[in-house]
PQR file of N, CA, C, O and H, with PARSE charges and radii, in Angstrom:
ATOM      1  N   UNK A   1      19.513 -82.798  29.513 -0.4000 1.5000
ATOM      2  CA  UNK A   1      21.055 -83.052  30.460 -0.0000 2.0000
ATOM      3  C   UNK A   1      21.901 -81.842  29.228  0.5500 1.7000
ATOM      4  O   UNK A   1      22.860 -81.089  29.398 -0.5500 1.4000
ATOM      5  N   UNK A   2      20.986 -82.118  27.947 -0.4000 1.5000
ATOM      6  CA  UNK A   2      21.485 -81.269  26.800 -0.0000 2.0000
ATOM      7  C   UNK A   2      21.795 -79.622  27.088  0.5500 1.7000
ATOM      8  O   UNK A   2      22.581 -78.967  26.403 -0.5500 1.4000
ATOM      9  H   UNK A   2      20.207 -82.730  27.809  0.4000 1.0000
ATOM     10  N   UNK A   3      21.016 -79.080  28.247 -0.4000 1.5000
ATOM     11  CA  UNK A   3      20.813 -78.043  27.945 -0.0000 2.0000
ATOM     12  C   UNK A   3      21.787 -77.410  29.346  0.5500 1.7000
ATOM     13  O   UNK A   3      21.809 -76.332  29.939 -0.5500 1.4000
ATOM     14  H   UNK A   3      20.377 -79.612  28.803  0.4000 1.0000
ATOM     15  N   UNK A   4      22.567 -78.763  29.485 -0.4000 1.5000
ATOM     16  CA  UNK A   4      24.105 -78.392  30.693 -0.0000 2.0000
ATOM     17  C   UNK A   4      25.371 -78.705  30.104  0.5500 1.7000
ATOM     18  O   UNK A   4      26.375 -78.753  30.815 -0.5500 1.4000
ATOM     19  H   UNK A   4      22.549 -79.639  29.003  0.4000 1.0000
ATOM     20  N   UNK A   5      25.442 -79.028  28.284 -0.4000 1.5000
ATOM     21  CA  UNK A   5      26.138 -78.914  27.734 -0.0000 2.0000
ATOM     22  C   UNK A   5      26.340 -78.242  26.543  0.5500 1.7000
ATOM     23  O   UNK A   5      27.398 -78.354  25.925 -0.5500 1.4000
ATOM     24  H   UNK A   5      24.626 -78.989  27.707  0.4000 1.0000
ATOM     25  N   UNK A   6      25.052 -77.276  26.014 -0.4000 1.5000
ATOM     26  CA  UNK A   6      25.064 -76.832  25.094 -0.0000 2.0000
ATOM     27  C   UNK A   6      24.873 -75.193  25.809  0.5500 1.7000
ATOM     28  O   UNK A   6      24.250 -74.980  26.850 -0.5500 1.4000
ATOM     29  H   UNK A   6      24.192 -77.185  26.517  0.4000 1.0000
ATOM     30  N   UNK A   7      25.634 -74.037  24.892 -0.4000 1.5000
ATOM     31  CA  UNK A   7      24.755 -72.800  25.141 -0.0000 2.0000
ATOM     32  C   UNK A   7      23.146 -71.990  24.269  0.5500 1.7000
ATOM     33  O   UNK A   7      22.461 -70.987  24.469 -0.5500 1.4000
ATOM     34  H   UNK A   7      26.139 -74.210  24.047  0.4000 1.0000
ATOM     35  N   UNK A   8      23.148 -73.131  23.281 -0.4000 1.5000
ATOM     36  CA  UNK A   8      21.707 -72.673  22.100 -0.0000 2.0000
ATOM     37  C   UNK A   8      21.807 -73.835  21.279  0.5500 1.7000
ATOM     38  O   UNK A   8      22.860 -74.456  21.131 -0.5500 1.4000
ATOM     39  H   UNK A   8      23.704 -73.946  23.118  0.4000 1.0000
ATOM     40  N   UNK A   9      20.784 -74.119  20.773 -0.4000 1.5000
ATOM     41  CA  UNK A   9      20.621 -74.978  19.300 -0.0000 2.0000
ATOM     42  C   UNK A   9      20.008 -74.587  18.320  0.5500 1.7000
ATOM     43  O   UNK A   9      19.196 -73.671  18.450 -0.5500 1.4000
ATOM     44  H   UNK A   9      19.928 -73.615  20.892  0.4000 1.0000
ATOM     45  N   UNK A  10      20.212 -75.115  17.230 -0.4000 1.5000
ATOM     46  CA  UNK A  10      19.804 -74.575  16.157 -0.0000 2.0000
ATOM     47  C   UNK A  10      18.811 -75.950  14.846  0.5500 1.7000
ATOM     48  O   UNK A  10      19.354 -76.908  14.296 -0.5500 1.4000
ATOM     49  H   UNK A  10      20.872 -75.859  17.125  0.4000 1.0000
ATOM     50  N   UNK A  11      17.744 -75.650  14.756 -0.4000 1.5000
ATOM     51  CA  UNK A  11      16.689 -76.553  14.253 -0.0000 2.0000
ATOM     52  C   UNK A  11      16.396 -76.296  13.179  0.5500 1.7000
ATOM     53  O   UNK A  11      16.083 -75.119  12.997 -0.5500 1.4000
ATOM     54  H   UNK A  11      17.303 -74.872  15.204  0.4000 1.0000
ATOM     55  N   UNK A  12      16.354 -77.214  12.003 -0.4000 1.5000
ATOM     56  CA  UNK A  12      15.911 -77.600  10.942 -0.0000 2.0000
ATOM     57  C   UNK A  12      14.951 -79.305  10.647  0.5500 1.7000
ATOM     58  O   UNK A  12      15.402 -80.450  10.663 -0.5500 1.4000
ATOM     59  H   UNK A  12      16.608 -78.170  12.150  0.4000 1.0000
ATOM     60  N   UNK A  13      14.077 -79.002  10.495 -0.4000 1.5000
ATOM     61  CA  UNK A  13      12.863 -79.974  10.951 -0.0000 2.0000
ATOM     62  C   UNK A  13      11.616 -79.715  10.026  0.5500 1.7000
ATOM     63  O   UNK A  13      11.364 -78.586   9.606 -0.5500 1.4000
ATOM     64  H   UNK A  13      13.710 -78.072  10.482  0.4000 1.0000
ATOM     65  N   UNK A  14      10.950 -80.670   9.769 -0.4000 1.5000
ATOM     66  CA  UNK A  14       9.536 -80.314   8.977 -0.0000 2.0000
ATOM     67  C   UNK A  14       8.659 -79.721  10.111  0.5500 1.7000
ATOM     68  O   UNK A  14       8.062 -78.736   9.676 -0.5500 1.4000
ATOM     69  H   UNK A  14      11.155 -81.588  10.110  0.4000 1.0000
ATOM     70  N   UNK A  15       8.379 -79.967  11.379 -0.4000 1.5000
ATOM     71  CA  UNK A  15       6.999 -79.865  12.094 -0.0000 2.0000
ATOM     72  C   UNK A  15       7.791 -78.631  12.916  0.5500 1.7000
ATOM     73  O   UNK A  15       8.854 -78.857  13.493 -0.5500 1.4000
ATOM     74  H   UNK A  15       8.864 -80.767  11.732  0.4000 1.0000
ATOM     75  N   UNK A  16       7.132 -77.236  12.910 -0.4000 1.5000
ATOM     76  CA  UNK A  16       6.784 -76.721  13.296 -0.0000 2.0000
ATOM     77  C   UNK A  16       6.935 -77.137  15.092  0.5500 1.7000
ATOM     78  O   UNK A  16       7.915 -76.913  15.801 -0.5500 1.4000
ATOM     79  H   UNK A  16       6.268 -77.052  12.441  0.4000 1.0000
ATOM     80  N   UNK A  17       5.760 -77.730  15.456 -0.4000 1.5000
ATOM     81  CA  UNK A  17       5.726 -78.342  16.469 -0.0000 2.0000
ATOM     82  C   UNK A  17       7.085 -79.246  16.956  0.5500 1.7000
ATOM     83  O   UNK A  17       7.040 -79.698  18.100 -0.5500 1.4000
ATOM     84  H   UNK A  17       4.963 -77.911  14.879  0.4000 1.0000
ATOM     85  N   UNK A  18       7.958 -79.448  16.357 -0.4000 1.5000
ATOM     86  CA  UNK A  18       8.715 -80.232  17.173 -0.0000 2.0000
ATOM     87  C   UNK A  18      10.235 -78.739  17.519  0.5500 1.7000
ATOM     88  O   UNK A  18      11.213 -78.758  18.265 -0.5500 1.4000
ATOM     89  H   UNK A  18       7.994 -79.080  15.428  0.4000 1.0000
ATOM     90  N   UNK A  19       9.867 -78.002  16.849 -0.4000 1.5000
ATOM     91  CA  UNK A  19      11.019 -77.008  17.258 -0.0000 2.0000
ATOM     92  C   UNK A  19      10.695 -76.567  18.168  0.5500 1.7000
ATOM     93  O   UNK A  19      11.612 -76.472  18.984 -0.5500 1.4000
ATOM     94  H   UNK A  19       9.072 -77.987  16.243  0.4000 1.0000
ATOM     95  N   UNK A  20       9.190 -75.984  18.701 -0.4000 1.5000
ATOM     96  CA  UNK A  20       8.420 -75.597  19.871 -0.0000 2.0000
ATOM     97  C   UNK A  20       8.572 -76.462  21.329  0.5500 1.7000
ATOM     98  O   UNK A  20       8.709 -75.985  22.456 -0.5500 1.4000
ATOM     99  H   UNK A  20       8.445 -76.062  18.039  0.4000 1.0000
ATOM    100  N   UNK A  21       8.503 -77.867  20.939 -0.4000 1.5000
ATOM    101  CA  UNK A  21       8.675 -78.813  21.917 -0.0000 2.0000
ATOM    102  C   UNK A  21       9.832 -78.688  22.679  0.5500 1.7000
ATOM    103  O   UNK A  21       9.983 -78.715  23.900 -0.5500 1.4000
ATOM    104  H   UNK A  21       8.391 -78.254  20.023  0.4000 1.0000
ATOM    105  N   UNK A  22      10.899 -78.497  21.458 -0.4000 1.5000
ATOM    106  CA  UNK A  22      12.435 -78.778  22.036 -0.0000 2.0000
ATOM    107  C   UNK A  22      12.738 -77.713  22.634  0.5500 1.7000
ATOM    108  O   UNK A  22      13.398 -77.827  23.667 -0.5500 1.4000
ATOM    109  H   UNK A  22      10.777 -78.474  20.466  0.4000 1.0000
ATOM    110  N   UNK A  23      12.360 -76.406  22.178 -0.4000 1.5000
ATOM    111  CA  UNK A  23      12.665 -74.934  23.184 -0.0000 2.0000
ATOM    112  C   UNK A  23      11.714 -74.830  24.724  0.5500 1.7000
ATOM    113  O   UNK A  23      11.801 -74.039  25.664 -0.5500 1.4000
ATOM    114  H   UNK A  23      11.825 -76.314  21.339  0.4000 1.0000
ATOM    115  N   UNK A  24      10.969 -75.794  24.519 -0.4000 1.5000
ATOM    116  CA  UNK A  24       9.867 -75.820  25.923 -0.0000 2.0000
ATOM    117  C   UNK A  24      10.866 -76.945  27.130  0.5500 1.7000
ATOM    118  O   UNK A  24      10.999 -77.109  28.343 -0.5500 1.4000
ATOM    119  H   UNK A  24      10.898 -76.436  23.755  0.4000 1.0000
ATOM    120  N   UNK A  25      11.156 -77.257  26.402 -0.4000 1.5000
ATOM    121  CA  UNK A  25      11.585 -78.676  27.612 -0.0000 2.0000
ATOM    122  C   UNK A  25      13.269 -78.465  27.669  0.5500 1.7000
ATOM    123  O   UNK A  25      13.889 -78.903  28.638 -0.5500 1.4000
ATOM    124  H   UNK A  25      11.048 -77.124  25.417  0.4000 1.0000
ATOM    125  N   UNK A  26      13.859 -77.871  26.730 -0.4000 1.5000
ATOM    126  CA  UNK A  26      16.084 -77.289  26.250 -0.0000 2.0000
ATOM    127  C   UNK A  26      15.915 -77.015  27.498  0.5500 1.7000
ATOM    128  O   UNK A  26      15.856 -77.822  28.426 -0.5500 1.4000
ATOM    129  H   UNK A  26      13.356 -77.515  25.943  0.4000 1.0000
ATOM    130  N   UNK A  27      15.818 -75.626  27.547 -0.4000 1.5000
ATOM    131  CA  UNK A  27      15.907 -74.593  28.532 -0.0000 2.0000
ATOM    132  C   UNK A  27      17.422 -74.081  28.603  0.5500 1.7000
ATOM    133  O   UNK A  27      18.176 -73.939  29.565 -0.5500 1.4000
ATOM    134  H   UNK A  27      15.866 -74.971  26.793  0.4000 1.0000
ATOM    135  N   UNK A  28      17.648 -73.783  26.796 -0.4000 1.5000
ATOM    136  CA  UNK A  28      18.600 -73.026  25.996 -0.0000 2.0000
ATOM    137  C   UNK A  28      17.804 -72.371  24.835  0.5500 1.7000
ATOM    138  O   UNK A  28      16.690 -72.549  24.344 -0.5500 1.4000
ATOM    139  H   UNK A  28      17.035 -73.898  26.014  0.4000 1.0000
ATOM    140  N   UNK A  29      18.927 -71.477  24.587 -0.4000 1.5000
ATOM    141  CA  UNK A  29      17.665 -70.358  23.545 -0.0000 2.0000
ATOM    142  C   UNK A  29      17.937 -71.541  22.282  0.5500 1.7000
ATOM    143  O   UNK A  29      18.898 -72.265  22.024 -0.5500 1.4000
ATOM    144  H   UNK A  29      19.833 -71.333  24.985  0.4000 1.0000
ATOM    145  N   UNK A  30      16.460 -71.324  21.588 -0.4000 1.5000
ATOM    146  CA  UNK A  30      16.863 -72.598  20.155 -0.0000 2.0000
ATOM    147  C   UNK A  30      16.227 -71.516  18.878  0.5500 1.7000
ATOM    148  O   UNK A  30      15.415 -70.615  19.084 -0.5500 1.4000
ATOM    149  H   UNK A  30      15.679 -70.735  21.797  0.4000 1.0000
ATOM    150  N   UNK A  31      16.807 -71.863  17.596 -0.4000 1.5000
ATOM    151  CA  UNK A  31      16.809 -70.843  16.920 -0.0000 2.0000
ATOM    152  C   UNK A  31      15.689 -71.458  15.786  0.5500 1.7000
ATOM    153  O   UNK A  31      15.865 -72.673  15.880 -0.5500 1.4000
ATOM    154  H   UNK A  31      17.467 -72.596  17.429  0.4000 1.0000
ATOM    155  N   UNK A  32      14.765 -71.263  14.898 -0.4000 1.5000
ATOM    156  CA  UNK A  32      14.075 -72.076  14.756 -0.0000 2.0000
ATOM    157  C   UNK A  32      14.999 -71.476  12.871  0.5500 1.7000
ATOM    158  O   UNK A  32      15.159 -70.358  12.381 -0.5500 1.4000
ATOM    159  H   UNK A  32      14.622 -70.277  14.822  0.4000 1.0000
ATOM    160  N   UNK A  33      15.324 -72.704  12.438 -0.4000 1.5000
ATOM    161  CA  UNK A  33      15.971 -72.383  11.272 -0.0000 2.0000
ATOM    162  C   UNK A  33      15.311 -72.817   9.968  0.5500 1.7000
ATOM    163  O   UNK A  33      15.652 -72.254   8.928 -0.5500 1.4000
ATOM    164  H   UNK A  33      15.194 -73.612  12.836  0.4000 1.0000
ATOM    165  N   UNK A  34      14.516 -73.648   9.955 -0.4000 1.5000
ATOM    166  CA  UNK A  34      13.766 -73.835   8.663 -0.0000 2.0000
ATOM    167  C   UNK A  34      12.510 -74.815   9.393  0.5500 1.7000
ATOM    168  O   UNK A  34      12.867 -75.699  10.171 -0.5500 1.4000
ATOM    169  H   UNK A  34      14.239 -74.105  10.800  0.4000 1.0000
ATOM    170  N   UNK A  35      11.400 -74.662   9.175 -0.4000 1.5000
ATOM    171  CA  UNK A  35      10.131 -75.791   9.170 -0.0000 2.0000
ATOM    172  C   UNK A  35       9.070 -75.627   8.028  0.5500 1.7000
ATOM    173  O   UNK A  35       8.916 -74.606   7.357 -0.5500 1.4000
ATOM    174  H   UNK A  35      11.111 -73.943   8.543  0.4000 1.0000
ATOM    175  N   UNK A  36       8.369 -76.787   7.914 -0.4000 1.5000
ATOM    176  CA  UNK A  36       7.216 -76.715   6.625 -0.0000 2.0000
ATOM    177  C   UNK A  36       6.492 -75.281   7.074  0.5500 1.7000
ATOM    178  O   UNK A  36       5.977 -74.876   6.032 -0.5500 1.4000
ATOM    179  H   UNK A  36       8.494 -77.616   8.458  0.4000 1.0000
ATOM    180  N   UNK A  37       6.245 -74.435   8.012 -0.4000 1.5000
ATOM    181  CA  UNK A  37       5.497 -73.285   8.679 -0.0000 2.0000
ATOM    182  C   UNK A  37       6.325 -72.030   8.501  0.5500 1.7000
ATOM    183  O   UNK A  37       5.796 -71.057   7.964 -0.5500 1.4000
ATOM    184  H   UNK A  37       6.663 -74.764   8.859  0.4000 1.0000
ATOM    185  N   UNK A  38       7.545 -71.977   8.896 -0.4000 1.5000
ATOM    186  CA  UNK A  38       8.184 -70.871   9.048 -0.0000 2.0000
ATOM    187  C   UNK A  38       9.741 -71.479   8.666  0.5500 1.7000
ATOM    188  O   UNK A  38      10.368 -72.527   8.821 -0.5500 1.4000
ATOM    189  H   UNK A  38       7.975 -72.767   9.332  0.4000 1.0000
ATOM    190  N   UNK A  39       9.912 -70.352   8.166 -0.4000 1.5000
ATOM    191  CA  UNK A  39      11.782 -69.946   8.216 -0.0000 2.0000
ATOM    192  C   UNK A  39      11.856 -68.726   8.061  0.5500 1.7000
ATOM    193  O   UNK A  39      11.563 -68.121   7.030 -0.5500 1.4000
ATOM    194  H   UNK A  39       9.402 -69.500   8.040  0.4000 1.0000
ATOM    195  N   UNK A  40      12.406 -68.083   9.464 -0.4000 1.5000
ATOM    196  CA  UNK A  40      12.914 -66.931   9.792 -0.0000 2.0000
ATOM    197  C   UNK A  40      14.058 -66.432   9.928  0.5500 1.7000
ATOM    198  O   UNK A  40      14.294 -65.254  10.196 -0.5500 1.4000
ATOM    199  H   UNK A  40      12.644 -68.574  10.302  0.4000 1.0000
ATOM    200  N   UNK A  41      14.935 -67.399   9.731 -0.4000 1.5000
ATOM    201  CA  UNK A  41      16.793 -66.977   9.756 -0.0000 2.0000
ATOM    202  C   UNK A  41      16.822 -66.367   8.010  0.5500 1.7000
ATOM    203  O   UNK A  41      17.527 -65.456   7.575 -0.5500 1.4000
ATOM    204  H   UNK A  41      14.743 -68.356   9.513  0.4000 1.0000
ATOM    205  N   UNK A  42      15.498 -67.475   7.009 -0.4000 1.5000
ATOM    206  CA  UNK A  42      16.277 -66.560   5.765 -0.0000 2.0000
ATOM    207  C   UNK A  42      15.199 -65.181   5.427  0.5500 1.7000
ATOM    208  O   UNK A  42      15.661 -64.348   4.648 -0.5500 1.4000
ATOM    209  H   UNK A  42      14.925 -68.214   7.363  0.4000 1.0000
ATOM    210  N   UNK A  43      13.516 -64.876   6.099 -0.4000 1.5000
ATOM    211  CA  UNK A  43      13.252 -63.747   5.799 -0.0000 2.0000
ATOM    212  C   UNK A  43      14.305 -62.663   6.722  0.5500 1.7000
ATOM    213  O   UNK A  43      14.025 -61.536   6.313 -0.5500 1.4000
ATOM    214  H   UNK A  43      13.140 -65.552   6.732  0.4000 1.0000
ATOM    215  N   UNK A  44      15.298 -62.567   7.698 -0.4000 1.5000
ATOM    216  CA  UNK A  44      15.901 -62.164   8.459 -0.0000 2.0000
ATOM    217  C   UNK A  44      17.113 -61.718   7.729  0.5500 1.7000
ATOM    218  O   UNK A  44      17.626 -60.600   7.705 -0.5500 1.4000
ATOM    219  H   UNK A  44      15.526 -63.482   8.030  0.4000 1.0000
ATOM    220  N   UNK A  45      17.548 -63.068   7.003 -0.4000 1.5000
ATOM    221  CA  UNK A  45      18.649 -62.434   5.752 -0.0000 2.0000
ATOM    222  C   UNK A  45      18.678 -61.704   5.029  0.5500 1.7000
ATOM    223  O   UNK A  45      19.669 -60.980   4.932 -0.5500 1.4000
ATOM    224  H   UNK A  45      17.131 -63.976   7.022  0.4000 1.0000
ATOM    225  N   UNK A  46      17.266 -61.533   3.942 -0.4000 1.5000
ATOM    226  CA  UNK A  46      16.318 -61.156   3.076 -0.0000 2.0000
ATOM    227  C   UNK A  46      16.402 -59.274   3.817  0.5500 1.7000
ATOM    228  O   UNK A  46      16.913 -58.273   3.316 -0.5500 1.4000
ATOM    229  H   UNK A  46      16.461 -62.121   4.020  0.4000 1.0000
ATOM    230  N   UNK A  47      15.739 -59.432   5.013 -0.4000 1.5000
ATOM    231  CA  UNK A  47      15.710 -58.021   5.584 -0.0000 2.0000
ATOM    232  C   UNK A  47      17.196 -57.101   5.759  0.5500 1.7000
ATOM    233  O   UNK A  47      17.390 -55.904   5.552 -0.5500 1.4000
ATOM    234  H   UNK A  47      15.323 -60.246   5.420  0.4000 1.0000
ATOM    235  N   UNK A  48      17.768 -57.757   6.041 -0.4000 1.5000
ATOM    236  CA  UNK A  48      19.182 -57.285   6.595 -0.0000 2.0000
ATOM    237  C   UNK A  48      19.934 -56.938   5.225  0.5500 1.7000
ATOM    238  O   UNK A  48      20.729 -56.002   5.127 -0.5500 1.4000
ATOM    239  H   UNK A  48      17.610 -58.730   6.208  0.4000 1.0000
ATOM    240  N   UNK A  49      19.596 -57.785   4.197 -0.4000 1.5000
ATOM    241  CA  UNK A  49      20.498 -57.471   3.108 -0.0000 2.0000
ATOM    242  C   UNK A  49      19.825 -56.044   2.052  0.5500 1.7000
ATOM    243  O   UNK A  49      20.410 -55.588   1.070 -0.5500 1.4000
ATOM    244  H   UNK A  49      18.951 -58.544   4.277  0.4000 1.0000
ATOM    245  N   UNK A  50      18.667 -55.629   2.518 -0.4000 1.5000
ATOM    246  CA  UNK A  50      18.331 -54.683   2.040 -0.0000 2.0000
ATOM    247  C   UNK A  50      18.657 -53.270   1.979  0.5500 1.7000
ATOM    248  O   UNK A  50      18.188 -52.575   1.077 -0.5500 1.4000
ATOM    249  H   UNK A  50      18.192 -56.000   3.316  0.4000 1.0000
ATOM    250  N   UNK A  51      19.628 -52.663   3.106 -0.4000 1.5000
ATOM    251  CA  UNK A  51      19.383 -51.713   3.350 -0.0000 2.0000
ATOM    252  C   UNK A  51      21.266 -51.606   2.640  0.5500 1.7000
ATOM    253  O   UNK A  51      21.739 -50.479   2.491 -0.5500 1.4000
ATOM    254  H   UNK A  51      20.009 -53.227   3.839  0.4000 1.0000
ATOM    255  N   UNK A  52      21.996 -52.660   2.336 -0.4000 1.5000
ATOM    256  CA  UNK A  52      23.005 -52.646   1.282 -0.0000 2.0000
ATOM    257  C   UNK A  52      23.083 -52.779   0.322  0.5500 1.7000
ATOM    258  O   UNK A  52      24.048 -53.180  -0.329 -0.5500 1.4000
ATOM    259  H   UNK A  52      21.612 -53.575   2.457  0.4000 1.0000
ATOM    260  N   UNK A  53      21.947 -52.433  -0.041 -0.4000 1.5000
ATOM    261  CA  UNK A  53      21.382 -52.392  -1.988 -0.0000 2.0000
ATOM    262  C   UNK A  53      20.557 -51.069  -2.111  0.5500 1.7000
ATOM    263  O   UNK A  53      20.721 -50.374  -3.113 -0.5500 1.4000
ATOM    264  H   UNK A  53      21.163 -52.107   0.488  0.4000 1.0000
ATOM    265  N   UNK A  54      19.572 -50.647  -1.018 -0.4000 1.5000
ATOM    266  CA  UNK A  54      18.495 -49.946  -0.787 -0.0000 2.0000
ATOM    267  C   UNK A  54      18.721 -49.031  -0.183  0.5500 1.7000
ATOM    268  O   UNK A  54      18.455 -48.013  -0.822 -0.5500 1.4000
ATOM    269  H   UNK A  54      19.440 -51.212  -0.204  0.4000 1.0000
ATOM    270  N   UNK A  55      19.293 -48.752   1.276 -0.4000 1.5000
ATOM    271  CA  UNK A  55      19.732 -47.969   1.792 -0.0000 2.0000
ATOM    272  C   UNK A  55      18.426 -47.975   2.767  0.5500 1.7000
ATOM    273  O   UNK A  55      17.640 -48.908   2.601 -0.5500 1.4000
ATOM    274  H   UNK A  55      19.509 -49.579   1.795  0.4000 1.0000
ATOM    275  N   UNK A  56      18.113 -46.942   3.838 -0.4000 1.5000
ATOM    276  CA  UNK A  56      17.549 -47.681   5.356 -0.0000 2.0000
ATOM    277  C   UNK A  56      16.132 -48.100   4.944  0.5500 1.7000
ATOM    278  O   UNK A  56      15.611 -47.393   4.081 -0.5500 1.4000
ATOM    279  H   UNK A  56      18.751 -46.184   3.972  0.4000 1.0000
ATOM    280  N   UNK A  57      15.320 -49.284   5.487 -0.4000 1.5000
ATOM    281  CA  UNK A  57      13.811 -49.430   5.273 -0.0000 2.0000
ATOM    282  C   UNK A  57      13.068 -48.723   5.586  0.5500 1.7000
ATOM    283  O   UNK A  57      11.935 -48.642   5.113 -0.5500 1.4000
ATOM    284  H   UNK A  57      15.743 -49.858   6.188  0.4000 1.0000
ATOM    285  N   UNK A  58      13.601 -47.940   6.587 -0.4000 1.5000
ATOM    286  CA  UNK A  58      12.296 -47.319   7.261 -0.0000 2.0000
ATOM    287  C   UNK A  58      12.033 -45.967   5.732  0.5500 1.7000
ATOM    288  O   UNK A  58      12.756 -45.394   4.916 -0.5500 1.4000
ATOM    289  H   UNK A  58      14.522 -48.006   6.971  0.4000 1.0000
ATOM    290  N   UNK A  59      10.507 -46.016   6.096 -0.4000 1.5000
ATOM    291  CA  UNK A  59      10.327 -44.949   5.263 -0.0000 2.0000
ATOM    292  C   UNK A  59       9.550 -45.746   3.524  0.5500 1.7000
ATOM    293  O   UNK A  59       8.924 -45.155   2.645 -0.5500 1.4000
ATOM    294  H   UNK A  59       9.921 -46.482   6.759  0.4000 1.0000
ATOM    295  N   UNK A  60       9.942 -47.218   3.605 -0.4000 1.5000
ATOM    296  CA  UNK A  60       9.808 -47.849   2.083 -0.0000 2.0000
ATOM    297  C   UNK A  60       9.104 -48.813   2.303  0.5500 1.7000
ATOM    298  O   UNK A  60       8.937 -49.322   3.412 -0.5500 1.4000
ATOM    299  H   UNK A  60      10.451 -47.698   4.320  0.4000 1.0000
ATOM    300  N   UNK A  61       8.425 -49.308   0.866 -0.4000 1.5000
ATOM    301  CA  UNK A  61       7.357 -50.474   1.071 -0.0000 2.0000
ATOM    302  C   UNK A  61       8.053 -51.513   0.393  0.5500 1.7000
ATOM    303  O   UNK A  61       8.534 -51.538  -0.740 -0.5500 1.4000
ATOM    304  H   UNK A  61       8.560 -48.894  -0.034  0.4000 1.0000
ATOM    305  N   UNK A  62       8.012 -52.541   1.479 -0.4000 1.5000
ATOM    306  CA  UNK A  62       8.302 -53.664   1.314 -0.0000 2.0000
ATOM    307  C   UNK A  62       7.835 -54.565   0.104  0.5500 1.7000
ATOM    308  O   UNK A  62       7.055 -53.862  -0.539 -0.5500 1.4000
ATOM    309  H   UNK A  62       7.622 -52.521   2.400  0.4000 1.0000
ATOM    310  N   UNK A  63       7.939 -55.621  -0.410 -0.4000 1.5000
ATOM    311  CA  UNK A  63       6.781 -56.123  -1.399 -0.0000 2.0000
ATOM    312  C   UNK A  63       7.734 -57.741  -1.421  0.5500 1.7000
ATOM    313  O   UNK A  63       8.930 -57.679  -1.708 -0.5500 1.4000
ATOM    314  H   UNK A  63       8.572 -56.192   0.113  0.4000 1.0000
ATOM    315  N   UNK A  64       7.041 -59.233  -1.075 -0.4000 1.5000
ATOM    316  CA  UNK A  64       7.383 -59.831  -0.852 -0.0000 2.0000
ATOM    317  C   UNK A  64       7.114 -60.834  -2.410  0.5500 1.7000
ATOM    318  O   UNK A  64       5.918 -61.115  -2.349 -0.5500 1.4000
ATOM    319  H   UNK A  64       6.070 -59.284  -0.841  0.4000 1.0000
ATOM    320  N   UNK A  65       7.475 -61.225  -3.227 -0.4000 1.5000
ATOM    321  CA  UNK A  65       7.319 -61.439  -5.042 -0.0000 2.0000
ATOM    322  C   UNK A  65       7.855 -63.011  -4.210  0.5500 1.7000
ATOM    323  O   UNK A  65       8.777 -63.411  -3.499 -0.5500 1.4000
ATOM    324  H   UNK A  65       8.448 -60.997  -3.276  0.4000 1.0000
ATOM    325  N   UNK A  66       6.368 -63.611  -4.968 -0.4000 1.5000
ATOM    326  CA  UNK A  66       6.903 -64.853  -5.205 -0.0000 2.0000
ATOM    327  C   UNK A  66       5.462 -65.770  -4.380  0.5500 1.7000
ATOM    328  O   UNK A  66       4.317 -65.325  -4.303 -0.5500 1.4000
ATOM    329  H   UNK A  66       5.620 -63.286  -5.546  0.4000 1.0000
ATOM    330  N   UNK A  67       5.934 -67.095  -3.849 -0.4000 1.5000
ATOM    331  CA  UNK A  67       4.656 -67.839  -3.530 -0.0000 2.0000
ATOM    332  C   UNK A  67       4.138 -67.782  -1.758  0.5500 1.7000
ATOM    333  O   UNK A  67       4.324 -68.584  -0.843 -0.5500 1.4000
ATOM    334  H   UNK A  67       6.864 -67.457  -3.912  0.4000 1.0000
ATOM    335  N   UNK A  68       3.397 -66.393  -1.815 -0.4000 1.5000
ATOM    336  CA  UNK A  68       2.511 -66.036  -0.725 -0.0000 2.0000
ATOM    337  C   UNK A  68       2.199 -67.538   0.552  0.5500 1.7000
ATOM    338  O   UNK A  68       2.319 -67.489   1.776 -0.5500 1.4000
ATOM    339  H   UNK A  68       3.247 -65.742  -2.558  0.4000 1.0000
ATOM    340  N   UNK A  69       1.930 -68.321  -0.012 -0.4000 1.5000
ATOM    341  CA  UNK A  69       2.195 -69.684   1.356 -0.0000 2.0000
ATOM    342  C   UNK A  69       2.886 -70.573   1.862  0.5500 1.7000
ATOM    343  O   UNK A  69       2.677 -71.497   2.648 -0.5500 1.4000
ATOM    344  H   UNK A  69       1.833 -68.361  -1.006  0.4000 1.0000
ATOM    345  N   UNK A  70       4.364 -69.901   0.918 -0.4000 1.5000
ATOM    346  CA  UNK A  70       5.517 -70.412   1.758 -0.0000 2.0000
ATOM    347  C   UNK A  70       6.076 -69.866   3.035  0.5500 1.7000
ATOM    348  O   UNK A  70       5.826 -68.754   3.502 -0.5500 1.4000
ATOM    349  H   UNK A  70       4.534 -69.150   0.280  0.4000 1.0000
ATOM    350  N   UNK A  71       6.827 -70.738   3.522 -0.4000 1.5000
ATOM    351  CA  UNK A  71       7.007 -70.781   5.311 -0.0000 2.0000
ATOM    352  C   UNK A  71       8.004 -69.206   4.615  0.5500 1.7000
ATOM    353  O   UNK A  71       7.793 -68.245   5.355 -0.5500 1.4000
ATOM    354  H   UNK A  71       7.030 -71.641   3.143  0.4000 1.0000
ATOM    355  N   UNK A  72       8.593 -68.987   3.879 -0.4000 1.5000
ATOM    356  CA  UNK A  72       9.545 -67.266   4.061 -0.0000 2.0000
ATOM    357  C   UNK A  72       8.335 -66.279   4.340  0.5500 1.7000
ATOM    358  O   UNK A  72       8.386 -65.330   5.122 -0.5500 1.4000
ATOM    359  H   UNK A  72       8.765 -69.767   3.278  0.4000 1.0000
ATOM    360  N   UNK A  73       7.147 -66.681   3.515 -0.4000 1.5000
ATOM    361  CA  UNK A  73       6.282 -65.513   3.303 -0.0000 2.0000
ATOM    362  C   UNK A  73       5.758 -65.644   4.604  0.5500 1.7000
ATOM    363  O   UNK A  73       5.552 -64.604   5.230 -0.5500 1.4000
ATOM    364  H   UNK A  73       7.105 -67.453   2.880  0.4000 1.0000
ATOM    365  N   UNK A  74       5.436 -67.023   5.264 -0.4000 1.5000
ATOM    366  CA  UNK A  74       5.133 -66.897   6.870 -0.0000 2.0000
ATOM    367  C   UNK A  74       5.606 -66.325   8.028  0.5500 1.7000
ATOM    368  O   UNK A  74       4.988 -65.815   8.962 -0.5500 1.4000
ATOM    369  H   UNK A  74       5.603 -67.867   4.756  0.4000 1.0000
ATOM    370  N   UNK A  75       6.786 -66.476   7.842 -0.4000 1.5000
ATOM    371  CA  UNK A  75       7.827 -65.847   8.609 -0.0000 2.0000
ATOM    372  C   UNK A  75       7.759 -64.243   8.557  0.5500 1.7000
ATOM    373  O   UNK A  75       8.589 -63.569   9.169 -0.5500 1.4000
ATOM    374  H   UNK A  75       7.288 -66.890   7.083  0.4000 1.0000
TER
END
């Protein structure tokens, strides 16, 4: 029913499986805004910020500094 009322959904939750199950049954595009496993919106925001500060990413080496076991690094 929800799929007939909305064009998409953004979900912040704990379990990655919850986002995947919602996406499978909802029938609308689903954006993972945050789970314990992944944080794709944050890493995309970080990547899109680089060209404004350091120019195009092409040809550059990018390093993630921080907790390598966190949801941002997983993304």
